[in-house]
DRENPASE-558180 format. One record per atom (N, C-alpha, C, O): residue number from 1; residue in three letters; atom name; x negated, y, z negated. Coordinates in nm, 3 decimals. Atoms other than C-alpha are relative to their C-alpha. Last residue first. Layout:
% DRENPASE-558180
   n res atom       x       y       z
 NUM ALA   CA       X       Y       Z
...
END
This chain:
% DRENPASE-558180
   n res atom       x       y       z
 135 SER    N  -0.013   0.143   0.025
 135 SER   CA  -0.693   8.819 -14.575
 135 SER    C   0.118  -0.060   0.071
 135 SER    O   0.142  -0.180   0.060
 134 SER    N   0.072   0.081  -0.098
 134 SER   CA  -0.788   9.153 -14.417
 134 SER    C   0.015  -0.149  -0.023
 134 SER    O  -0.033  -0.228   0.059
 133 PRO    N  -0.052  -0.006  -0.138
 133 PRO   CA  -0.521   9.359 -14.590
 133 PRO    C  -0.072  -0.089   0.100
 133 PRO    O  -0.014  -0.124   0.202
 132 PHE    N   0.100   0.078  -0.074
 132 PHE   CA  -0.610   9.244 -14.944
 132 PHE    C   0.038  -0.004   0.148
 132 PHE    O   0.068  -0.111   0.200
 131 LEU    N   0.124   0.006   0.077
 131 LEU   CA  -0.431   9.487 -15.177
 131 LEU    C  -0.114  -0.067   0.076
 131 LEU    O  -0.231  -0.032   0.060
 130 ARG    N   0.050  -0.135   0.025
 130 ARG   CA  -0.160   9.591 -14.934
 130 ARG    C  -0.130   0.000  -0.079
 130 ARG    O  -0.215   0.088  -0.060
 129 ASN    N   0.029  -0.065  -0.129
 129 ASN   CA  -0.091   9.251 -14.778
 129 ASN    C  -0.056   0.141  -0.020
 129 ASN    O  -0.131   0.191   0.064
 128 LYS    N   0.127   0.050  -0.052
 128 LYS   CA  -0.124   9.095 -15.125
 128 LYS    C  -0.037   0.065   0.134
 128 LYS    O  -0.154   0.090   0.159
 127 VAL    N   0.113  -0.039   0.084
 127 VAL   CA   0.144   9.310 -15.282
 127 VAL    C  -0.132  -0.041   0.063
 127 VAL    O  -0.224   0.039   0.073
 126 PHE    N   0.011  -0.146   0.001
 126 PHE   CA   0.400   9.281 -15.003
 126 PHE    C  -0.125   0.044  -0.074
 126 PHE    O  -0.204   0.123  -0.024
 125 ALA    N   0.055  -0.040  -0.130
 125 ALA   CA   0.329   8.909 -14.961
 125 ALA    C  -0.018   0.151   0.007
 125 ALA    O  -0.120   0.199   0.056
 124 ARG    N   0.142   0.038  -0.001
 124 ARG   CA   0.383   8.847 -15.335
 124 ARG    C  -0.065   0.044   0.131
 124 ARG    O  -0.175   0.098   0.130
 123 VAL    N   0.069  -0.095   0.087
 123 VAL   CA   0.708   9.045 -15.322
 123 VAL    C  -0.150  -0.031  -0.002
 123 VAL    O  -0.233   0.059   0.008
 122 GLN    N   0.006  -0.129  -0.069
 122 GLN   CA   0.823   8.844 -15.021
 122 GLN    C  -0.071   0.106  -0.084
 122 GLN    O  -0.147   0.187  -0.031
 121 ASP    N   0.102   0.009  -0.106
 121 ASP   CA   0.732   8.512 -15.185
 121 ASP    C  -0.015   0.133   0.072
 121 ASP    O  -0.126   0.173   0.108
 120 GLY    N   0.130   0.002   0.066
 120 GLY   CA   0.932   8.610 -15.495
 120 GLY    C  -0.114  -0.006   0.100
 120 GLY    O  -0.215   0.063   0.085
 119 ILE    N   0.026  -0.137   0.042
 119 ILE   CA   1.228   8.698 -15.275
 119 ILE    C  -0.136   0.010  -0.069
 119 ILE    O  -0.212   0.103  -0.044
 118 GLU    N   0.026  -0.079  -0.121
 118 GLU   CA   1.212   8.359 -15.106
 118 GLU    C  -0.034   0.145  -0.035
 118 GLU    O  -0.127   0.203   0.021
 117 LEU    N   0.134   0.036  -0.046
 117 LEU   CA   1.183   8.184 -15.441
 117 LEU    C  -0.039   0.079   0.124
 117 LEU    O  -0.153   0.123   0.138
 116 PHE    N   0.098  -0.057   0.093
 116 PHE   CA   1.484   8.372 -15.574
 116 PHE    C  -0.142  -0.027   0.048
 116 PHE    O  -0.227   0.062   0.050
 115 GLU    N   0.015  -0.142  -0.034
 115 GLU   CA   1.681   8.282 -15.259
 115 GLU    C  -0.101   0.068  -0.093
 115 GLU    O  -0.179   0.151  -0.048
 114 ALA    N   0.077  -0.006  -0.125
 114 ALA   CA   1.618   7.911 -15.314
 114 ALA    C  -0.023   0.145   0.041
 114 ALA    O  -0.130   0.181   0.090
 113 ALA    N   0.139   0.037   0.031
 113 ALA   CA   1.733   7.947 -15.675
 113 ALA    C  -0.087   0.008   0.124
 113 ALA    O  -0.199   0.059   0.118
 112 ASP    N   0.068  -0.116   0.057
 112 ASP   CA   2.049   8.134 -15.569
 112 ASP    C  -0.147  -0.029  -0.025
 112 ASP    O  -0.233   0.055   0.001
 111 ARG    N   0.022  -0.093  -0.112
 111 ARG   CA   2.153   7.846 -15.347
 111 ARG    C  -0.074   0.124  -0.047
 111 ARG    O  -0.162   0.175   0.022
 110 ALA    N   0.113   0.048  -0.081
 110 ALA   CA   2.100   7.605 -15.640
 110 ALA    C  -0.029   0.093   0.118
 110 ALA    O  -0.145   0.114   0.152
 109 ASP    N  -0.013   0.137  -0.049
 109 ASP   CA   2.328   7.804 -15.873
 109 ASP    C  -0.118  -0.033   0.092
 109 ASP    O  -0.209   0.048   0.108
 108 PRO    N   0.019   0.018  -0.145
 108 PRO   CA   2.271   8.109 -16.092
 108 PRO    C   0.021  -0.146   0.040
 108 PRO    O   0.017  -0.236  -0.044
 107 ILE    N   0.080   0.119  -0.027
 107 ILE   CA   2.426   8.140 -16.440
 107 ILE    C  -0.013  -0.016   0.152
 107 ILE    O   0.087  -0.031   0.221
 106 ASP    N  -0.071   0.095  -0.085
 106 ASP   CA   2.545   8.492 -16.507
 106 ASP    C  -0.094  -0.116   0.027
 106 ASP    O  -0.215  -0.098   0.036
 105 ARG    N   0.074   0.108  -0.065
 105 ARG   CA   2.416   8.701 -16.799
 105 ARG    C   0.095  -0.085   0.082
 105 ARG    O   0.201  -0.124   0.033
 104 HIS    N  -0.080   0.072  -0.099
 104 HIS   CA   2.521   9.034 -16.947
 104 HIS    C  -0.087  -0.106   0.065
 104 HIS    O  -0.203  -0.080   0.098
 103 TYR    N   0.076   0.112  -0.056
 103 TYR   CA   2.399   9.211 -17.261
 103 TYR    C   0.091  -0.075   0.096
 103 TYR    O   0.205  -0.106   0.061
 102 GLU    N  -0.044   0.136   0.030
 102 GLU   CA   2.573   9.539 -17.326
 102 GLU    C  -0.089  -0.101   0.070
 102 GLU    O  -0.147  -0.075   0.175
 101 PHE    N  -0.142   0.006   0.034
 101 PHE   CA   2.516   9.914 -17.341
 101 PHE    C   0.049  -0.140  -0.035
 101 PHE    O   0.120  -0.158  -0.134
 100 VAL    N  -0.022  -0.072   0.125
 100 VAL   CA   2.141   9.971 -17.347
 100 VAL    C   0.143  -0.024  -0.050
 100 VAL    O   0.169  -0.018  -0.170
  99 SER    N  -0.105  -0.102  -0.002
  99 SER   CA   2.087   9.706 -17.084
  99 SER    C   0.017   0.062  -0.137
  99 SER    O   0.018  -0.007  -0.239
  98 CYS    N   0.055  -0.126   0.052
  98 CYS   CA   1.755   9.527 -17.109
  98 CYS    C   0.104   0.111  -0.001
  98 CYS    O   0.070   0.227  -0.024
  97 ILE    N   0.039   0.016   0.139
  97 ILE   CA   1.898   9.176 -17.077
  97 ILE    C  -0.054   0.128  -0.062
  97 ILE    O  -0.064   0.138  -0.184
  96 GLU    N   0.019  -0.140   0.035
  96 GLU   CA   2.093   9.243 -16.759
  96 GLU    C  -0.037   0.004  -0.148
  96 GLU    O   0.039   0.054  -0.232
  95 GLN    N   0.039  -0.024   0.139
  95 GLN   CA   2.046   8.889 -16.641
  95 GLN    C  -0.026   0.149  -0.020
  95 GLN    O  -0.130   0.201   0.021
  94 PHE    N  -0.004   0.125   0.077
  94 PHE   CA   2.208   8.752 -16.327
  94 PHE    C  -0.037   0.020  -0.146
  94 PHE    O   0.014  -0.052  -0.232
  93 ARG    N  -0.138   0.031   0.032
  93 ARG   CA   2.295   9.090 -16.174
  93 ARG    C   0.011  -0.128  -0.082
  93 ARG    O   0.112  -0.149  -0.151
  92 GLU    N  -0.035  -0.040   0.137
  92 GLU   CA   1.930   9.181 -16.204
  92 GLU    C   0.142  -0.034  -0.037
  92 GLU    O   0.177  -0.038  -0.155
  91 MET    N   0.023   0.113   0.091
  91 MET   CA   1.857   8.980 -15.888
  91 MET    C   0.040   0.034  -0.143
  91 MET    O   0.072  -0.055  -0.222
  90 ASP    N  -0.123   0.080   0.006
  90 ASP   CA   2.017   9.263 -15.688
  90 ASP    C  -0.016  -0.122  -0.091
  90 ASP    O   0.083  -0.171  -0.145
  89 VAL    N  -0.090  -0.066   0.096
  89 VAL   CA   1.717   9.482 -15.775
  89 VAL    C   0.130  -0.079  -0.015
  89 VAL    O   0.186  -0.085  -0.124
  88 VAL    N   0.054   0.019   0.135
  88 VAL   CA   1.490   9.233 -15.600
  88 VAL    C   0.094   0.061  -0.103
  88 VAL    O   0.127  -0.003  -0.203
  87 ARG    N  -0.009   0.143   0.035
  87 ARG   CA   1.704   9.213 -15.287
  87 ARG    C  -0.050  -0.025  -0.141
  87 ARG    O   0.010  -0.101  -0.216
  86 GLY    N  -0.138   0.037   0.031
  86 GLY   CA   1.753   9.590 -15.274
  86 GLY    C   0.015  -0.145  -0.042
  86 GLY    O   0.092  -0.175  -0.133
  85 TYR    N  -0.040  -0.071   0.122
  85 TYR   CA   1.382   9.672 -15.294
  85 TYR    C   0.140  -0.047  -0.042
  85 TYR    O   0.161  -0.084  -0.158
  84 LEU    N   0.059   0.077   0.110
  84 LEU   CA   1.310   9.406 -15.032
  84 LEU    C   0.036   0.064  -0.133
  84 LEU    O   0.066  -0.007  -0.230
  83 GLY    N  -0.059   0.134   0.002
  83 GLY   CA   1.554   9.569 -14.791
  83 GLY    C  -0.053  -0.084  -0.115
  83 GLY    O   0.024  -0.146  -0.188
  82 GLU    N  -0.129  -0.002   0.070
  82 GLU   CA   1.453   9.925 -14.882
  82 GLU    C   0.062  -0.139  -0.009
  82 GLU    O   0.128  -0.171  -0.108
  81 ASP    N  -0.117  -0.026  -0.085
  81 ASP   CA   1.092   9.874 -14.777
  81 ASP    C   0.129  -0.018  -0.080
  81 ASP    O   0.133  -0.091  -0.179
  80 LEU    N  -0.101   0.103   0.025
  80 LEU   CA   0.811   9.909 -15.029
  80 LEU    C   0.124   0.033   0.082
  80 LEU    O   0.181   0.141   0.069
  79 GLY    N   0.003   0.113  -0.089
  79 GLY   CA   0.531  10.115 -14.873
  79 GLY    C   0.106  -0.106  -0.020
  79 GLY    O   0.122  -0.193   0.066
  78 GLY    N  -0.017  -0.006  -0.145
  78 GLY   CA   0.458  10.367 -15.140
  78 GLY    C   0.000  -0.133   0.070
  78 GLY    O  -0.066  -0.228   0.027
  77 VAL    N   0.137   0.017  -0.049
  77 VAL   CA   0.334  10.418 -15.496
  77 VAL    C   0.001  -0.001   0.153
  77 VAL    O  -0.092   0.048   0.216
  76 ALA    N   0.070  -0.125   0.025
  76 ALA   CA   0.679  10.556 -15.578
  76 ALA    C  -0.145  -0.006   0.047
  76 ALA    O  -0.199   0.093   0.097
  75 LYS    N  -0.042  -0.098  -0.101
  75 LYS   CA   0.846  10.259 -15.413
  75 LYS    C  -0.076   0.130  -0.016
  75 LYS    O  -0.115   0.193   0.082
  74 LEU    N   0.063   0.040  -0.127
  74 LEU   CA   0.641  10.023 -15.629
  74 LEU    C   0.037   0.096   0.111
  74 LEU    O  -0.048   0.133   0.193
  73 ALA    N   0.142  -0.036   0.007
  73 ALA   CA   0.745  10.220 -15.939
  73 ALA    C  -0.074  -0.040   0.127
  73 ALA    O  -0.160   0.034   0.174
  72 ASP    N   0.009  -0.147  -0.009
  72 ASP   CA   1.112  10.200 -15.844
  72 ASP    C  -0.146   0.044  -0.001
  72 ASP    O  -0.185   0.132   0.075
  71 MET    N  -0.015  -0.034  -0.142
  71 MET   CA   1.067   9.826 -15.782
  71 MET    C  -0.003   0.151   0.021
  71 MET    O  -0.056   0.198   0.122
  70 LEU    N   0.120   0.045  -0.073
  70 LEU   CA   0.927   9.775 -16.132
  70 LEU    C   0.008   0.038   0.147
  70 LEU    O  -0.090   0.085   0.205
  69 ASP    N   0.111  -0.090   0.036
  69 ASP   CA   1.200   9.985 -16.289
  69 ASP    C  -0.128  -0.037   0.074
  69 ASP    O  -0.201   0.050   0.121
  68 ARG    N  -0.022  -0.131  -0.063
  68 ARG   CA   1.467   9.793 -16.098
  68 ARG    C  -0.115   0.096  -0.030
  68 ARG    O  -0.165   0.163   0.060
  67 LEU    N   0.032   0.014  -0.142
  67 LEU   CA   1.323   9.455 -16.200
  67 LEU    C   0.018   0.133   0.073
  67 LEU    O  -0.063   0.167   0.159
  66 THR    N  -0.112   0.059  -0.072
  66 THR   CA   1.328   9.566 -16.561
  66 THR    C  -0.041  -0.012   0.147
  66 THR    O  -0.134   0.055   0.192
  65 HIS    N   0.032   0.124  -0.072
  65 HIS   CA   0.985   9.622 -16.710
  65 HIS    C   0.122  -0.069   0.056
  65 HIS    O   0.118  -0.190   0.080
  64 ASN    N  -0.038   0.113   0.083
  64 ASN   CA   1.008   9.987 -16.816
  64 ASN    C  -0.032  -0.126   0.081
  64 ASN    O  -0.095  -0.116   0.186
  63 ASP    N  -0.066  -0.056   0.118
  63 ASP   CA   0.906  10.329 -16.683
  63 ASP    C   0.035  -0.109  -0.100
  63 ASP    O   0.036  -0.086  -0.221
  62 PRO    N  -0.144  -0.022  -0.014
  62 PRO   CA   0.664  10.157 -16.448
  62 PRO    C   0.056   0.062  -0.127
  62 PRO    O  -0.008   0.062  -0.231
  61 MET    N  -0.077   0.088   0.087
  61 MET   CA   0.288  10.213 -16.474
  61 MET    C   0.149   0.026   0.024
  61 MET    O   0.188   0.139   0.052
  60 GLN    N  -0.138  -0.041   0.023
  60 GLN   CA   0.043  10.359 -16.223
  60 GLN    C   0.066  -0.102  -0.094
  60 GLN    O   0.025  -0.217  -0.100
  59 HIS    N  -0.002  -0.082   0.122
  59 HIS   CA  -0.335  10.338 -16.195
  59 HIS    C   0.138   0.060  -0.026
  59 HIS    O   0.151   0.176  -0.065
  58 HIS    N  -0.023  -0.140  -0.040
  58 HIS   CA  -0.311  10.209 -15.836
  58 HIS    C   0.009   0.095  -0.119
  58 HIS    O   0.047   0.211  -0.103
  57 HIS    N   0.104  -0.030  -0.099
  57 HIS   CA  -0.463   9.870 -15.925
  57 HIS    C   0.008   0.147   0.043
  57 HIS    O  -0.094   0.211   0.069
  56 MET    N   0.124  -0.023   0.075
  56 MET   CA  -0.239   9.874 -16.232
  56 MET    C  -0.115   0.034   0.094
  56 MET    O  -0.197   0.120   0.064
  55 LEU    N  -0.009  -0.131   0.063
  55 LEU   CA   0.065   9.915 -16.005
  55 LEU    C  -0.126   0.033  -0.079
  55 LEU    O  -0.175   0.146  -0.075
  54 TYR    N   0.006  -0.102  -0.105
  54 TYR   CA  -0.034   9.623 -15.785
  54 TYR    C   0.000   0.140  -0.061
  54 TYR    O  -0.079   0.227  -0.022
  53 GLY    N   0.136   0.001  -0.054
  53 GLY   CA  -0.105   9.400 -16.083
  53 GLY    C  -0.019   0.109   0.105
  53 GLY    O  -0.120   0.180   0.104
  52 MET    N   0.089  -0.064   0.098
  52 MET   CA   0.220   9.510 -16.248
  52 MET    C  -0.145   0.000   0.049
  52 MET    O  -0.216   0.099   0.030
  51 ALA    N  -0.024  -0.145  -0.001
  51 ALA   CA   0.423   9.430 -15.935
  51 ALA    C  -0.096   0.070  -0.096
  51 ALA    O  -0.153   0.173  -0.061
  50 HIS    N   0.050  -0.055  -0.126
  50 HIS   CA   0.266   9.085 -15.897
  50 HIS    C   0.015   0.152   0.002
  50 HIS    O  -0.077   0.225   0.039
  49 LYS    N   0.147   0.010   0.000
  49 LYS   CA   0.316   9.004 -16.267
  49 LYS    C  -0.058   0.060   0.128
  49 LYS    O  -0.155   0.137   0.123
  48 GLU    N   0.054  -0.097   0.095
  48 GLU   CA   0.676   9.132 -16.272
  48 GLU    C  -0.153  -0.001   0.004
  48 GLU    O  -0.215   0.106   0.006
  47 ILE    N  -0.021  -0.134  -0.057
  47 ILE   CA   0.764   8.943 -15.954
  47 ILE    C  -0.060   0.105  -0.093
  47 ILE    O  -0.129   0.197  -0.048
  46 ALA    N   0.094  -0.012  -0.112
  46 ALA   CA   0.610   8.623 -16.093
  46 ALA    C   0.010   0.139   0.061
  46 ALA    O  -0.091   0.203   0.089
  45 MET    N   0.133  -0.020   0.058
  45 MET   CA   0.798   8.672 -16.422
  45 MET    C  -0.105   0.016   0.110
  45 MET    O  -0.195   0.099   0.098
  44 ALA    N   0.000  -0.136   0.054
  44 ALA   CA   1.125   8.718 -16.229
  44 ALA    C  -0.135   0.031  -0.064
  44 ALA    O  -0.186   0.143  -0.051
  43 VAL    N   0.020  -0.089  -0.114
  43 VAL   CA   1.038   8.402 -16.035
  43 VAL    C   0.000   0.146  -0.046
  43 VAL    O  -0.078   0.227   0.003
  42 MET    N   0.137   0.017  -0.048
  42 MET   CA   0.994   8.208 -16.358
  42 MET    C  -0.030   0.093   0.117
  42 MET    O  -0.136   0.154   0.122
  41 ASN    N   0.093  -0.061   0.094
  41 ASN   CA   1.312   8.349 -16.508
  41 ASN    C  -0.144  -0.013   0.044
  41 ASN    O  -0.222   0.081   0.026
  40 TYR    N  -0.023  -0.145   0.000
  40 TYR   CA   1.524   8.271 -16.204
  40 TYR    C  -0.104   0.068  -0.089
  40 TYR    O  -0.168   0.165  -0.048
  39 LEU    N   0.068  -0.055  -0.118
  39 LEU   CA   1.366   7.927 -16.180
  39 LEU    C   0.017   0.151   0.009
  39 LEU    O  -0.077   0.222   0.045
  38 ILE    N   0.143  -0.002   0.032
  38 ILE   CA   1.476   7.851 -16.536
  38 ILE    C  -0.079   0.058   0.117
  38 ILE    O  -0.172   0.136   0.096
  37 GLU    N   0.020  -0.101   0.104
  37 GLU   CA   1.833   7.953 -16.452
  37 GLU    C  -0.147   0.010  -0.040
  37 GLU    O  -0.199   0.120  -0.061
  36 PRO    N  -0.003  -0.135  -0.057
  36 PRO   CA   1.828   7.761 -16.123
  36 PRO    C  -0.024   0.110  -0.104
  36 PRO    O  -0.086   0.212  -0.073
  35 THR    N  -0.135  -0.041  -0.036
  35 THR   CA   1.723   7.449 -16.315
  35 THR    C  -0.004   0.138   0.066
  35 THR    O  -0.104   0.210   0.054
  34 PHE    N   0.013  -0.137  -0.049
  34 PHE   CA   1.361   7.335 -16.318
  34 PHE    C   0.135   0.044   0.057
  34 PHE    O   0.154   0.052   0.178
  33 VAL    N   0.063  -0.079   0.106
  33 VAL   CA   1.416   7.025 -16.530
  33 VAL    C  -0.004   0.147   0.039
  33 VAL    O   0.027   0.235  -0.042
  32 GLU    N  -0.083   0.019   0.120
  32 GLU   CA   1.664   6.838 -16.307
  32 GLU    C  -0.056   0.079  -0.119
  32 GLU    O   0.018   0.113  -0.211
  31 PRO    N  -0.112  -0.094   0.002
  31 PRO   CA   1.492   6.992 -16.002
  31 PRO    C   0.090  -0.017  -0.123
  31 PRO    O   0.161   0.076  -0.161
  30 ARG    N  -0.076   0.028   0.121
  30 ARG   CA   1.168   6.810 -16.082
  30 ARG    C   0.120   0.094  -0.013
  30 ARG    O   0.128   0.171  -0.109
  29 ARG    N   0.032   0.128   0.063
  29 ARG   CA   0.952   6.773 -15.770
  29 ARG    C   0.087  -0.036  -0.121
  29 ARG    O   0.106  -0.154  -0.151
  28 LYS    N   0.018   0.111  -0.094
  28 LYS   CA   1.075   7.040 -15.527
  28 LYS    C  -0.012  -0.135  -0.072
  28 LYS    O   0.048  -0.234  -0.030
  27 LEU    N  -0.125   0.019  -0.075
  27 LEU   CA   1.219   7.291 -15.771
  27 LEU    C  -0.011  -0.122   0.090
  27 LEU    O   0.085  -0.198   0.103
  26 GLY    N  -0.100   0.054   0.090
  26 GLY   CA   0.920   7.245 -16.001
  26 GLY    C   0.132  -0.027   0.070
  26 GLY    O   0.195  -0.130   0.047
  25 GLY    N   0.030   0.142   0.023
  25 GLY   CA   0.673   7.295 -15.720
  25 GLY    C   0.102  -0.066  -0.089
  25 GLY    O   0.141  -0.181  -0.065
  24 ALA    N  -0.024   0.071  -0.126
  24 ALA   CA   0.836   7.621 -15.613
  24 ALA    C  -0.025  -0.150  -0.017
  24 ALA    O   0.053  -0.232   0.030
  23 ALA    N  -0.144   0.000  -0.027
  23 ALA   CA   0.856   7.748 -15.972
  23 ALA    C   0.031  -0.079   0.127
  23 ALA    O   0.123  -0.161   0.128
  22 ALA    N  -0.065   0.093   0.093
  22 ALA   CA   0.499   7.644 -16.052
  22 ALA    C   0.150  -0.009   0.026
  22 ALA    O   0.208  -0.118   0.022
  21 THR    N   0.037   0.135  -0.041
  21 THR   CA   0.367   7.816 -15.740
  21 THR    C   0.067  -0.104  -0.090
  21 THR    O   0.117  -0.206  -0.041
  20 LEU    N  -0.073   0.029  -0.122
  20 LEU   CA   0.558   8.135 -15.824
  20 LEU    C  -0.030  -0.142   0.050
  20 LEU    O   0.061  -0.211   0.095
  19 TYR    N  -0.143   0.011   0.029
  19 TYR   CA   0.437   8.143 -16.184
  19 TYR    C   0.078  -0.042   0.125
  19 TYR    O   0.163  -0.130   0.119
  18 ARG    N  -0.023   0.124   0.075
  18 ARG   CA   0.079   8.068 -16.077
  18 ARG    C   0.147  -0.020  -0.034
  18 ARG    O   0.200  -0.130  -0.020
  17 ASP    N   0.014   0.113  -0.093
  17 ASP   CA   0.075   8.338 -15.809
  17 ASP    C   0.032  -0.131  -0.071
  17 ASP    O   0.100  -0.217  -0.016
  16 GLY    N  -0.119   0.001  -0.085
  16 GLY   CA   0.209   8.592 -16.058
  16 GLY    C  -0.003  -0.116   0.098
  16 GLY    O   0.099  -0.182   0.120
  15 ASP    N  -0.109   0.054   0.082
  15 ASP   CA  -0.068   8.496 -16.300
  15 ASP    C   0.130  -0.006   0.080
  15 ASP    O   0.204  -0.105   0.070
  14 ASP    N   0.022   0.143   0.014
  14 ASP   CA  -0.328   8.551 -16.027
  14 ASP    C   0.110  -0.066  -0.083
  14 ASP    O   0.157  -0.175  -0.049
  13 ILE    N  -0.030   0.059  -0.131
  13 ILE   CA  -0.185   8.894 -15.945
  13 ILE    C  -0.014  -0.152  -0.008
  13 ILE    O   0.073  -0.224   0.040
  12 PHE    N  -0.146  -0.004  -0.018
  12 PHE   CA  -0.181   8.988 -16.315
  12 PHE    C   0.040  -0.064   0.133
  12 PHE    O   0.137  -0.138   0.138
  11 THR    N  -0.056   0.104   0.088
  11 THR   CA  -0.540   8.872 -16.357
  11 THR    C   0.151  -0.005   0.014
  11 THR    O   0.211  -0.113   0.016
  10 GLN    N   0.011   0.127  -0.073
  10 GLN   CA  -0.638   9.084 -16.055
  10 GLN    C   0.057  -0.115  -0.082
  10 GLN    O   0.115  -0.209  -0.027
   9 TRP    N  -0.107   0.010  -0.099
   9 TRP   CA  -0.504   9.397 -16.229
   9 TRP    C  -0.004  -0.134   0.073
   9 TRP    O   0.101  -0.191   0.103
   8 ASP    N  -0.096   0.107   0.024
   8 ASP   CA  -0.723   9.340 -16.534
   8 ASP    C   0.106  -0.018   0.108
   8 ASP    O   0.185  -0.112   0.100
   7 ASN    N   0.052   0.135   0.012
   7 ASN   CA  -1.046   9.531 -16.472
   7 ASN    C   0.105  -0.111   0.000
   7 ASN    O   0.073  -0.224   0.037
   6 ASP    N   0.097   0.033  -0.103
   6 ASP   CA  -0.960   9.876 -16.345
   6 ASP    C  -0.033  -0.149   0.001
   6 ASP    O  -0.057  -0.206   0.107
   5 LEU    N  -0.068  -0.005  -0.129
   5 LEU   CA  -0.641   9.910 -16.550
   5 LEU    C  -0.095  -0.039   0.112
   5 LEU    O  -0.053  -0.103   0.209
   4 THR    N  -0.075   0.124  -0.013
   4 THR   CA  -0.834   9.793 -16.857
   4 THR    C   0.072  -0.002   0.135
   4 THR    O   0.080  -0.107   0.199
   3 THR    N  -0.112   0.014   0.092
   3 THR   CA  -1.065  10.087 -16.800
   3 THR    C   0.064  -0.136   0.018
   3 THR    O   0.031  -0.209   0.112
   2 ALA    N  -0.106   0.091  -0.043
   2 ALA   CA  -1.408  10.121 -16.644
   2 ALA    C   0.108  -0.009  -0.108
   2 ALA    O   0.078  -0.005  -0.227
   1 MET    N  -0.031   0.100   0.098
   1 MET   CA  -1.616  10.428 -16.736
   1 MET    C   0.118  -0.084   0.050
   1 MET    O   0.222  -0.030   0.088
END
């Protein structure tokens, strides 16, 4: 019997691609609208979608949906290198919105936005290289 995990993982990957494409296009064509703070959130959504698609494909779920929880779950499934893990987890310094103790937010700048997109591309590559190795 097919489950939602069997059928919906590709939708998550496709959604992640759309978030990342929109963020990159927005930065290039409309930087006054696609501020670093908006790009942070769009790339974080892309990372979440890509990670969830990968995890659903492997019938795994993260403990929560923070970037750290998602990366911990990817590491548990296997293959995520420490460098990418650290870069994604470091993005949480801008928005610790799921903290039990206190809400914390820093406003990213233009340099940060370019780095977010690079990290998002690396997560997408990690996921796609493992799900579609021949493409």
